[in-house]
Steps between C-alpha positions, in 0.01 A plus 500: 500500500402843629743775599476420873573131435792594275645725771465218755670260260792741468550479878517120511855396604544269200392772258706772669808276484435426131466870419821582687691216331377604155603860562847395621543266203405784260828685566306827491807702599718357222461683170636203302348201684157652578214273383147395593432207733165350596284200559172351607323495836342155528241382754497140620122463521473242779752652740468868410878517477655742252794407282699694244604392151758724341515569129826518309670840531387759250675782323547861606139589412305176473438153633310212343239312702391145421177391664602219737379146452303449821306199617163543672665527843661834407371840391686793348417802717716772348814589308770746594806652340748780546548825313861589585473816291629808682287811443810719536622352169174593331356150521145436618454241777119496472313199359503482122208432265639144463489457880134603504424276203640184661283559810193531278594201286555262793245670730764525774630767731851618412754676715767725348788564739679829441768678701267694727159335449315181421219546249193274502327419172157342538365232262326771297836667434442801725804621695473614859732767627832358609534367854811644660777244543 
């Protein structure tokens, strides 16, 4: 998926709603409850419909992804997760080396949702500048 396609995907109502829900569920404003949330953007091949599969909540600074068991009617398009790490506390919301690695490993686009931007990681692990939220 190229950068233009990734930006278009971010604007899809299903994807936008998933990003917003993940951010809300991250409790970014709560110093104690803050944690990463994320999931998969799945394409139903025949209909072109997008669906979301959430992963289990992560910890303050990580989330574990498990490649979904998909039949031939479905394709994994991308993964996304939050970085509820406030820069004012000295934390870095940018994509981590592990984030870039998972995109390379699974040859998928990844989205990292931070407080003020959404970062796009291409399947080669290269990060685009953050798209303003």
